[in-house]
N, C-alpha and C positions, 0 to 999 in steps of 0.2 A: 439552296441554289442549284441550278445545272452546272454552272462553271463560274468559278472564282478567278478573276484577272489581277494579278498583282503588277501595278505599274500603269500610270494613265498619260504616257506618252504616246507617240505615234503607233508604236506596236501594239499596245493595249487598246487604244482607241479603235485601231483597224480590226483588230479581231472582235471586239463588240459589236461594231457596225456590221460586219460580215455577218455575225451570228444572228442579229436581228433582220437581216435580209434573207438568209438562208434558212433559219429555224424560227418561225413566228411563235411568240409566246415562251421562248427559250428563257429562263430565269437566269441573270447574269448579275454579277456585282465586280464593280472596278474599285480596287483599293490603291490609293495614291498617297504617297507621305507628305507631298508639298501641297500647298493651297491651290495650286491650279494644274490644270492639264497641260498636256503639250511638251512635257520633257524639255529635250534640248533644243526645240523650235521655239524662238523668241524673235519678235519683231519690234523696233523702236523708231516711233515718229517724233520727230521734234523740229519746229520752225521750217516745215516743208519738206524735211529732208525724211527718207524712209531709209532704215538701216536693218541689216539683220544680225542678230546675235546669236546666230546658229546657222543651220543650212540655208543656202541662198536659193534653193531651187532643185528641180530634179528633170532629168531627160524624159521626154513623151515616147520611149522607145519599151516601155513595159506595159503588156496588156492588162495586167493586173491593177496598176495605177490609172490607167485610162477608164478602167470599167469603175473604179471607185470615184473617179471625178464624175462620171455620167450618173451613178446611183445617188450622189450628193448634190447635183446640179452646178458643181463646181466647173465643169466643162463650158459653162456659159460665162464664167467669171475670169478665166484664166489667161495671163498674158504669156506670150511665148517669144523667145529668142532664138531663131535657126541657127544652128551651129554653121550652115554652109553660108550665111551672110555675116558672120563675125568672126574676124580673125582672133588669133592667140598670139601670145609672145613668150618667148624664153629669154631671159637675161644672160648673155654670153659674151664676156670679155668687156663687161661694163655698157653693152649696148641691147637693145631689144631687137630679137631677131624673129621674125614672122614665121609661124610654124603653119605650112599649108594642111590642109584637113584631107586630102585625097591621096592613096597610095602612088598615084603617077606622078602627083606634083611634088610629094615627098621624095621620091627618088630623083627626080630631076633638080630640087633645090639644094643650094650649096650650103648644106647643113654640115656635112662632113666631107673630106677628100674623096676623089674617085678610087683611091687605094683602100679607104676605110670602107667604102661601099663594096668593093669586091669582097674584103672581110666578112661583111655581114652574109654574103652568099655563101660563104665558107660554112655557115651553120648547117647546111645540108649535109656535111660530113662530121659533124660533133656529136660524140655520144651523149646520152642524159648524164647528167651528174647523180652520183647516188646520195641519198640522205636528205637531209633538208637544206640545200644551198639557201643562202641570203639572195636578195634580188641581186645585189652587186656583183656577187660571185657568179651567179646564173647568167646574167646579161654579159659580163665579160667573157665568160665560157663561150656562150652560144654566138655572140655578135660582135664581140671585140669592145675595147674601153672607148672608142669613140661615141658610143651611144651614151655613156652612162650619165653625162650632164643632163641629157633630155629625160631619161628615165627616173632620174632623181628628180626633176620639175614635177613629172607625173604623180609621183608618191609623195612629194610635198604637198601637191594640190589636193590629193584625195586624203590621206591619212596624217599630213603634217609629220611625216615619219622620216626615217633613217634608212635608206636602203642597205646599209650595212648591217642592220637588225633584222629588218623585215624578212620573213621567208617566202619564197616564192609558192610553197605548196600551202600557204596560209592567205597571201593575198590573190593569187591568180592559179588557182586549183585547175581551172580548166584549161589553161595554157600548158600547166605541168602534166597533165593527164595527156594531152594531144602529143607533147613531146616523147613521153614514155610509150604511148601507143605506136607511134609512127617512127621513132629515131629523130626526128626533126621537126621543128614548128613549121617550118616553111612547108615541108612535106606534109604536114598534117593538115594545113590550110588549103593546099592545092587539093588533098581529097575530100575535104569538107565542100569546096566549090564544086568537084566534079559530082559528088553525091548530090549535091542542092540541084545541079543541072538536070540530073536524071529524074529528080522527083518534081521538077517543074518548079521549084523555088529557087532559081538561081538569078533571080532578077535583082539588079543594082539597088540596094536601098538607099534613099535618099538619108543624109545626115541627120539626126534627130535635132529637136529644139528644146531649149531649156525652158521650164516653167515655173512660174509664180503665180502670184494674185496682187491684185492693187494695193491692198493693205498689207503685203509681205506674206511670207509662208505661214504666219501664225492663223492666217484664216483656214489652213487647212485642217490644223488641230483644233481651232474653235467649231468648224463646221461638223466635224465628226462628233464632238461632244455635244451638240444641240439636242440630241435624240435621248440623252441620258439625262435622269433627274436627281438631283442632288440628295442624298439622303435615303434613296431608294435603290437605285443601280448605280450610283459612283458616290463614293466617300472620299474626300478629299482630307488633308491633314490626318491621314491613318496609316501610320508607319508599322509594317508588319515585323513583329517581333519573333514568331516560330511558325513553323510548318508542321505538320505531321500527318502520316496516313493513319486511317482507322478502318473499322471494318466495313463502314458504307461509301468510304471515298477519301476525302481530303478535309483535314480540318487547319483552319488559320487564325492565328491571333494577332489582332490589329487594334491599336487604339483602345485597349482595355476590354475588347470584345472579341468573341469567338465565332467564326463562320465556318459554314460546312458546305461542301459541293461534291458533285460526282467527278469533276473536271478541275484541274488547277493548272492555270497559263502562267509562266513566269516572264512576263513581259518587260525584262529588265537589262540592263547592260551586263556584260559578263561578271564583273566584279561584285554587283550588286546581287546577281544571281548565287554566285558562288557562296556569298555570305550567308545565304539561307539554305542551301542545298546540300551543306556539307553535313547538316543533322540527319539527313534522311538517305544519304548515300552508303551503301554499304562498302564501297571502297572509297578512299579520299581522292579528291582530283589529282592529276599529275603535278599540277601548279597551283598553288593557293591563290594568285591574282594574275592577272596580265599587265604590263606596264601600260600607262597612258600619256598620251600627248595633249597637252592643253594649249590652246592658243587665245589671245583677243584680238579685238578689231579696234583699229584706230580709223574713224571715220571722218573723212576731210572734204568739207565743201568749198567751193572757190565760185566767185563771180565773175564779171565780165574780164576779158584778157587772159584768161586760163583756158587751155583746152585739152583734149584728150585724143589719142590716137584712136583710129577706128577699132573697135574690138571689145572683146570682154575683158581684158586685162592680160597680166604676165604673172610669171613663176621665175624664182631665183633659184637656181642649183647652190648647194652649199659651197662649192668651190669658188662661187662669186664673192664670198664674204660679206655679204649684204645685211643690213638690220632687219629688214622685213621678208618674209618668205615669199611674198609678192603682192598683188593688190588687184582688186576687182574694179572694172570701170562701170560702177553701178548705174550711173546715169545713161551710160550707152545701151545697157541691156534691157532695162524696162521703163516705160514711162511712168512719170509720178516720182521717181526717186529723188528728185531735186526741183527746186522752185525754177520757173521760167528764166532763162539765161544763165543758170548755174550748172556746176558739174558736181558729181559726188564720187570719190574713191573710196574704198575700205580696204585698208591696209592690214595684212595677217601678220602678228608677230607671234613667236615663242616656238611651239612645237617641241618635237622629242630631242632636238639636239641644243636648244637654246631656253630651256624652262626657267632659267635665272632671269631673263628679262621680262618675264611675267611681275617679276616683285618690284619693278620699276615705278615711280609714281607717274601720275596721268602728264604733268608737265613733260618730264623727261622724255617719255613714250612719244607725245605728240611732236617735241622738238627733233628728237633723232629719226622718227619716221619722215617728216618733213625734208630732212637733211637727204636722206635716202632716196626719197622720190624725186626730189627736185635734180637730181643728177641724172634722171632717165626721163623725166617728163617736163613740159613747157608750162609749169605752173608759176603763175606772177603773183606776186603779193602775197599778204598773209590770208589764211582761210577765213571765211566768214562763218564756218561752223566747224568745231572740232571736238569731237567725243570719243573717250575711250570705253569699249564694253568688254567687260569681263563676264566670262561664262563659268559655271561651277562645273561643267561637265567636260570630261576629258574623252579623246578618241582612243578606243582599244587599239593596242597595236598588236598586230598578228605576227609574232617574233618566233624564236626557237620554242618548241613545245607546244604550239597552238594546234596544230592538226589532232595531236594525241589528245588535248583537252576537249577538241570536238568530237572525237570518237567516244571518250569518257562520257559526255553528254549524251550522245545517242545511246549508249549502253545503258545509262540509268533511267532514259525515257522508255527503253525497251523492258527494263525489268519493273518500272513503276506505270502500271496502266492507269490512263487519265491524265498523265502529267506531259505538259507540253512547255519545252524551254526554248525561247527565241527572244529575240530583241538585239538591242544596239551591239555589234560585234560578232555574234554568233554565226551569222552567214552573211555578213558584210555590213558595210556602215551608211549606206545611201539610203535616201528616202525610198527608192524602188526596191531595195533590198528587204526593207522592212515590211512594206506593203505586200510584196510577194509573199514573204515567210509567213506574215498573218493570215493572208487569205488561205495558206495551206492549212494552217492550224485549225480555222474555222471549219474547212471543209472535212478535216479529219474528224471533228468533233460531230459533226451533222453526219458523218457516215459511221460515227461509233468506232472509229478506225485508230490506229496506233499513230504515233508521230513518226513522220518520215523526214528524211533530207533530199532535197532535189539534187540530181546529179550535175556536178559543177559544170557550167558553159563557159565557152569562149566569149570574154566580154570585149567590146570594143573600148580603144584607149582615146580618151580625149582629154587635150590640155585645157 
């Protein structure tokens, strides 16, 4: 083979698709340990309700993702929910507080007191914190403690994580670099705006839209797998037991067979990659594994009499002491998520702080979720649909030591020609992160170039 790809999730499928596009005739093979492709992407349809047991969508502000949709024809199928038309909420003091999405409206909104807003401006005079501060330490130092509940909500919604453990250099390296370069985040953002105006790229961009498909997110994975042939360039139920480098390239043992190739792509989550990479690394990784946060979904459908506020849903900071991390108002976001005259919510439970809740039985989870939601939302009667969806996938937590682990990975790829390590957690956890990284890997293989890491950029923050 020209290229072996370990992992048939979104990362591996995208690398395979891009290689087929960029290098016609390229001989590739995906080795996937499970019986299906798609990895953490899974959609569940039942009784007219459509629920996601994985990512619920992705923003349309990534050029690589938009190109992928055009190449696969999925741009003709996609559903979009513009952020500009859908409000979001954060639970503060037992009530849902609407979060504006434009900087001007955020400044004017009564989210924090006038004095606390002045403290935010004090960021201009704060020196960068040394070392690897946690998100909580960094935010309190730069902007004051008043913003912590809102930042907590952001990282609950993305990582299901704990802002007292996640490190800024891991989760927002672009912002951290801006701070170190300019001595202030605000000063750095102003400099970027000035530079953009000079280059003619200073136009105000519209807010992105959330994207999914009528059959759920699984449609993306299934469409990418359509160009693969089982037994030829896709082997499912093929668990990799060993990898090694030989004189001609790479050798992989999987399912009792040996496969060889010039290039080896590890399209796996961080911990799955580390389990295989230790055998070929000249130096051991700085940590044996990274913590993972696991969540489950409690999907609830209601009939006539119940309603949802307008918007995408809400998130609850830890200080609120609620049972659910938050809930998505799924039937508000995309059409076809619930039967006519019904509503659908998807509540998220567990996360880094409360893994013990994952061990509760389904009946208890549904009852406690209902109690939690009814205190915030006008839900009448009993649900006509209730389902607990549990996932085997955990969300990598970019905590202390993660930047060193990322540097170790980069050094290993530099020392081992033809080795490409990317996937869930290595350079982000979002759909767009996976597609962007996979596209870069395929382009490097096409150009016969070594693996590279994209310079960290400042990403927008959306609740």
